[in-house]
C-alpha positions as CSV (number, residue, x, y, z in Angstrom):
1,X,0.0,0.0,0.0
2,X,1.4,3.4,-1.1
3,X,1.1,6.0,1.7
4,X,2.3,9.1,-0.1
5,X,1.9,10.7,-3.5
6,X,5.2,9.8,-5.1
7,X,6.9,11.3,-8.1
8,X,6.8,7.9,-9.9
9,X,3.0,7.7,-9.4
10,X,2.6,11.3,-10.7
11,X,4.7,10.8,-13.8
12,X,3.0,7.5,-14.7
13,X,-0.4,9.1,-14.4
14,X,0.6,12.1,-16.5
15,X,2.8,10.5,-19.1
16,X,1.7,6.9,-19.0
17,X,5.2,5.7,-18.3
18,X,8.3,6.3,-16.3
19,X,10.2,9.6,-16.9
20,X,13.9,9.3,-16.1
21,X,16.1,12.2,-14.9
22,X,19.4,12.7,-16.7
23,X,21.8,14.9,-14.7
24,X,23.5,17.5,-16.8
25,X,26.5,19.4,-15.5
26,X,26.3,23.0,-16.9
27,X,29.3,24.4,-15.1
28,X,27.4,26.9,-12.9
29,X,28.8,28.0,-9.5
30,X,27.0,29.1,-6.4
31,X,26.9,32.6,-4.7
32,X,27.9,30.9,-1.5
33,X,31.0,29.5,-3.2
34,X,32.3,32.1,-5.6
35,X,32.4,35.0,-3.2
36,X,29.1,36.7,-4.2
37,X,27.8,35.9,-0.7
38,X,30.7,33.9,0.8
39,X,33.3,31.3,-0.1
40,X,32.5,28.8,2.6
41,X,29.1,27.5,1.4
42,X,26.2,26.3,3.4
43,X,27.3,24.6,6.6
44,X,26.1,21.2,5.3
45,X,27.1,21.4,1.7
46,X,29.8,19.2,0.1
47,X,32.2,21.6,-1.7
48,X,32.2,19.3,-4.8
49,X,28.4,19.8,-5.3
50,X,26.2,16.9,-6.4
51,X,26.8,16.7,-10.1
52,X,28.8,14.4,-12.3
53,X,31.7,16.7,-13.0
54,X,31.3,16.2,-16.7
55,X,31.5,20.0,-17.4
56,X,35.0,20.1,-16.0
57,X,35.9,17.3,-18.5
58,X,34.7,19.5,-21.4
59,X,31.6,17.4,-22.2
60,X,28.8,19.2,-24.0
61,X,25.2,18.6,-23.0
62,X,24.7,16.4,-26.1
63,X,27.6,14.2,-25.0
64,X,26.4,14.0,-21.4
65,X,22.9,13.2,-22.6
66,X,24.1,10.4,-24.9
67,X,26.2,8.9,-22.1
68,X,23.2,8.6,-19.7
69,X,20.5,8.0,-22.3
70,X,22.4,5.1,-23.8
71,X,22.5,3.5,-20.3
72,X,18.8,4.0,-19.6
73,X,17.6,2.9,-23.0
74,X,19.8,-0.1,-23.1
75,X,19.2,-1.3,-19.5
76,X,15.6,-0.2,-19.0
77,X,14.1,0.5,-22.4
78,X,13.1,4.1,-21.3
79,X,11.9,6.7,-23.8
80,X,11.1,9.9,-21.8
81,X,13.6,12.0,-20.0
82,X,14.0,15.0,-17.8
83,X,17.1,17.2,-18.2
84,X,18.2,17.8,-14.7
85,X,20.6,20.7,-14.2
86,X,21.6,19.5,-10.7
87,X,24.9,20.6,-9.3
88,X,25.2,24.0,-7.6
89,X,22.9,26.9,-8.5
90,X,21.9,26.7,-12.1
91,X,20.4,30.2,-12.5
92,X,23.3,31.9,-10.8
93,X,25.3,34.3,-13.0
94,X,24.6,36.3,-16.1
95,X,21.3,35.7,-17.9
96,X,23.3,34.9,-21.1
97,X,24.9,31.9,-19.4
98,X,21.5,30.6,-18.5
99,X,20.1,31.2,-22.0
100,X,23.1,29.4,-23.5
101,X,22.6,26.4,-21.3
102,X,18.9,26.1,-22.0
103,X,19.5,26.5,-25.8
104,X,21.8,23.5,-25.7
105,X,18.8,21.3,-24.8
106,X,17.2,21.7,-28.2
107,X,16.9,18.5,-30.1
108,X,18.0,16.1,-27.3
109,X,16.2,12.8,-28.1
110,X,13.4,12.0,-25.6
111,X,13.6,15.3,-23.8
112,X,10.2,15.8,-22.1
113,X,10.8,18.1,-19.1
114,X,13.5,20.4,-17.6
115,X,14.4,20.6,-13.9
116,X,16.9,23.1,-12.5
117,X,18.4,23.0,-9.1
118,X,18.9,26.5,-7.8
119,X,18.4,29.1,-5.0
120,X,15.6,31.6,-4.6
121,X,18.0,34.5,-4.5
122,X,19.4,33.5,-7.9
123,X,16.1,34.2,-9.7
124,X,14.8,37.5,-11.0
125,X,12.0,38.5,-13.4
126,X,14.2,38.3,-16.5
127,X,15.5,34.8,-15.7
128,X,12.0,33.5,-14.9
129,X,10.6,35.1,-18.1
130,X,13.4,33.4,-20.1
131,X,12.6,30.0,-18.6
132,X,8.9,30.4,-19.3
133,X,9.6,31.4,-22.9
134,X,12.0,28.5,-23.4
135,X,9.4,26.1,-22.1
136,X,7.2,27.0,-25.0
137,X,10.0,27.2,-27.6
138,X,11.4,23.8,-26.7
139,X,8.0,22.2,-26.5
140,X,8.6,21.1,-22.9
141,X,5.8,19.6,-20.9
142,X,7.1,21.2,-17.7
143,X,9.9,23.3,-16.3
144,X,10.6,22.7,-12.7
145,X,12.7,24.9,-10.3
146,X,14.1,22.9,-7.4
147,X,14.5,25.5,-4.7
148,X,16.3,25.0,-1.4
149,X,14.3,26.3,1.5
150,X,15.9,23.9,4.0
151,X,14.1,25.7,6.9
152,X,11.4,28.3,7.3
153,X,13.2,29.7,10.3
154,X,15.3,32.8,9.4
155,X,17.5,32.3,12.5
156,X,18.4,28.8,11.3
157,X,19.1,30.0,7.8
158,X,21.5,32.6,9.1
159,X,23.1,30.1,11.4
160,X,23.8,27.6,8.6
161,X,25.2,30.4,6.3
162,X,22.3,29.9,3.8
163,X,22.5,33.5,2.6
164,X,18.7,34.1,2.0
165,X,15.5,34.4,4.0
166,X,12.3,32.4,4.0
167,X,10.6,35.5,2.5
168,X,13.0,35.3,-0.5
169,X,11.9,31.7,-1.0
170,X,8.3,32.6,-0.9
171,X,8.7,35.5,-3.3
172,X,10.6,33.4,-5.8
173,X,8.0,30.6,-5.6
174,X,5.1,33.0,-6.3
175,X,6.9,34.6,-9.1
176,X,7.7,31.3,-10.7
177,X,4.2,30.0,-10.3
178,X,2.8,33.1,-12.0
179,X,4.7,32.2,-15.1
180,X,3.5,28.6,-15.2
181,X,6.8,27.2,-13.8
182,X,6.7,24.3,-11.3
183,X,8.4,24.6,-7.9
184,X,9.8,21.7,-5.8
185,X,10.9,22.7,-2.3
186,X,13.8,21.1,-0.4
187,X,13.7,20.8,3.4
188,X,16.2,19.3,5.8
189,X,15.4,17.8,9.2
190,X,17.9,18.1,12.0
191,X,19.7,21.3,10.9
192,X,22.0,22.9,13.5
193,X,20.3,26.0,14.9
194,X,20.9,28.8,17.4
195,X,19.1,26.5,19.9
196,X,21.4,23.5,19.2
197,X,19.4,21.5,16.6
198,X,16.1,21.9,14.9
199,X,13.5,19.4,16.1
200,X,10.1,18.2,15.2
201,X,8.3,21.6,15.6
202,X,10.7,23.4,13.3
203,X,10.3,20.7,10.5
204,X,6.5,21.0,10.9
205,X,6.7,24.8,10.7
206,X,8.6,24.4,7.4
207,X,5.8,22.1,6.1
208,X,3.1,24.6,7.1
209,X,5.1,27.3,5.4
210,X,5.3,25.2,2.2
211,X,1.6,24.3,2.4
212,X,0.7,28.0,2.1
213,X,2.7,28.5,-1.2
214,X,2.0,27.4,-4.8
215,X,4.4,24.5,-4.5
216,X,4.0,21.3,-6.6
217,X,6.5,19.0,-4.9
218,X,8.8,18.5,-2.0
219,X,12.1,16.7,-1.2
220,X,12.7,15.7,2.4
221,X,16.3,15.3,3.5
222,X,17.8,13.9,6.7
223,X,20.9,16.0,7.6
224,X,24.0,13.9,7.4
225,X,27.6,15.0,8.1
226,X,29.8,15.3,5.0
227,X,33.5,15.5,4.9
228,X,35.1,19.0,4.4
229,X,32.0,20.9,5.6
230,X,31.2,23.3,8.4
231,X,28.9,20.7,10.0
232,X,31.8,18.2,10.0
233,X,33.9,20.6,12.2
234,X,31.0,21.0,14.6
235,X,30.5,17.2,14.8
236,X,34.1,16.6,15.4
237,X,34.1,19.2,18.2
238,X,31.1,17.7,19.9
239,X,28.9,20.7,18.9
240,X,26.4,18.7,16.8
241,X,24.7,15.3,17.0
242,X,22.8,14.0,14.0
243,X,19.3,12.7,14.3
244,X,18.9,9.0,15.1
245,X,17.1,7.0,12.5
246,X,14.1,6.6,14.8
247,X,14.0,10.4,15.4
248,X,14.1,11.0,11.7
249,X,11.3,8.5,11.0
250,X,9.1,10.1,13.7
251,X,9.7,13.6,12.4
252,X,9.2,12.6,8.8
253,X,5.9,10.8,9.6
254,X,4.5,13.9,11.3
255,X,5.6,16.1,8.4
256,X,3.9,13.8,5.9
257,X,0.7,13.8,7.8
258,X,0.7,17.6,7.8
259,X,1.7,17.9,4.2
260,X,-1.1,18.5,1.7
261,X,-2.1,15.2,0.0
262,X,-1.7,16.7,-3.5
263,X,1.9,17.7,-3.0
264,X,4.2,15.4,-4.9
265,X,6.9,13.8,-2.8
266,X,10.1,13.5,-4.8
267,X,12.3,12.2,-2.0
268,X,12.0,11.0,1.6
269,X,15.7,11.0,2.5
270,X,19.1,12.3,1.6
271,X,21.6,10.2,-0.3
272,X,25.3,10.7,0.5
273,X,27.8,10.2,-2.2
274,X,30.3,7.5,-1.9
275,X,33.1,8.4,0.4
276,X,31.7,11.6,1.8
277,X,29.7,10.4,4.8
278,X,31.0,10.9,8.3
279,X,27.8,10.4,10.3
280,X,25.3,8.9,11.0
281,X,26.1,5.4,9.8
282,X,22.4,4.6,9.1
283,X,22.3,7.3,6.4
284,X,24.6,5.2,4.2
285,X,22.2,2.3,4.0
286,X,19.7,3.5,1.4
287,X,17.8,0.2,1.0
288,X,17.6,-0.2,4.8
289,X,16.3,3.3,5.2
290,X,13.7,2.9,2.5
291,X,12.5,-0.3,4.2
292,X,12.5,1.4,7.6
293,X,10.4,4.3,6.2
294,X,7.9,1.9,4.6
295,X,7.6,-0.2,7.8
296,X,7.2,2.8,10.0
297,X,4.4,4.3,7.9
298,X,2.7,0.9,7.7
299,X,3.1,0.2,11.3
300,X,1.8,3.5,12.4
301,X,-1.0,3.6,9.8
302,X,0.4,6.9,8.6
303,X,-0.2,8.5,5.3
304,X,0.4,11.9,3.6
305,X,-2.3,14.5,4.4
306,X,-3.8,12.5,7.3
307,X,-3.9,15.7,9.3
308,X,-4.5,18.0,6.3
309,X,-7.3,17.1,3.9
310,X,-7.1,13.3,3.7
311,X,-8.3,12.4,7.2
312,X,-10.6,9.6,6.3
313,X,-8.5,7.3,4.1
314,X,-5.5,7.1,1.8
315,X,-6.3,9.1,-1.4
316,X,-6.8,7.0,-4.5
317,X,-4.3,9.0,-6.5
318,X,-1.4,7.7,-4.5
319,X,-1.7,4.6,-6.7
320,X,0.2,4.9,-9.9
321,X,-2.6,3.2,-11.8
322,X,-5.1,5.8,-10.8
323,X,-6.8,7.4,-13.8
324,X,-9.1,10.0,-12.3
325,X,-8.6,13.6,-11.6
326,X,-6.2,14.8,-8.9
327,X,-7.6,17.8,-7.1
328,X,-4.6,20.1,-7.5
């Protein structure tokens, strides 16, 4: 039994089949890395970013696309793909750089949608207008902005060196939605804060904040300690303790029950890269964590929206085979 509205269910309902993300490294930087705001980055962020590094090897989008598409078509017989500009902040810098990156997507075989990982303070009216225009020119089904909120508490955002406020996130979300662009919010449970560490209430406050905005999807992350980060120094000095797996499962469950049942859940946990994890050990076991989440939801009879619009039963649209209308 599926207890939340997953991205896979949504894509199968909308497109009739799986849509696979292909990561594209566009060579963008981040204002928290290149000196625009700072050079130290967010306290939790791996300095290497989360991309493939293909841009540093001189690979064009077409070459990167072929590399990943060949794997997915050969191994899984997939046909539809999302171009995912993932690493760092993919709307940071001059608008011409963004325009050039998007223009390189034209003609990529199987391209259906575009997703850009970025920050709310790296968006302005001209960049949003450009993305809306390119959505039409490229014939894309959707353009998604994956925006890091992390926390709705401004004191926490300042403490982790995030460099923007919750208000900036809200403003960017509304401006994107007005142009027909989709927004996916990222939130992190267990962030260090001025009070020591954010707990259940802070995560629920972030979900309430998201519920009030025109947001299509959400990614939940458990904070894990990466090498060469600010949080690693705090951990090593005894100033930070990560959430236990049981704490995270409990926080996540309450957050899901509070989340609107029509919000698409893209992720339920963070995924450390090989060799970067310091703590907690449980964060490295992805299969075990997925099973633990499923068992926890089943055991507690927990489902998304149980405390916000879906009190009586699990909504039918959580099933990928559902063919009716979803009340967005």
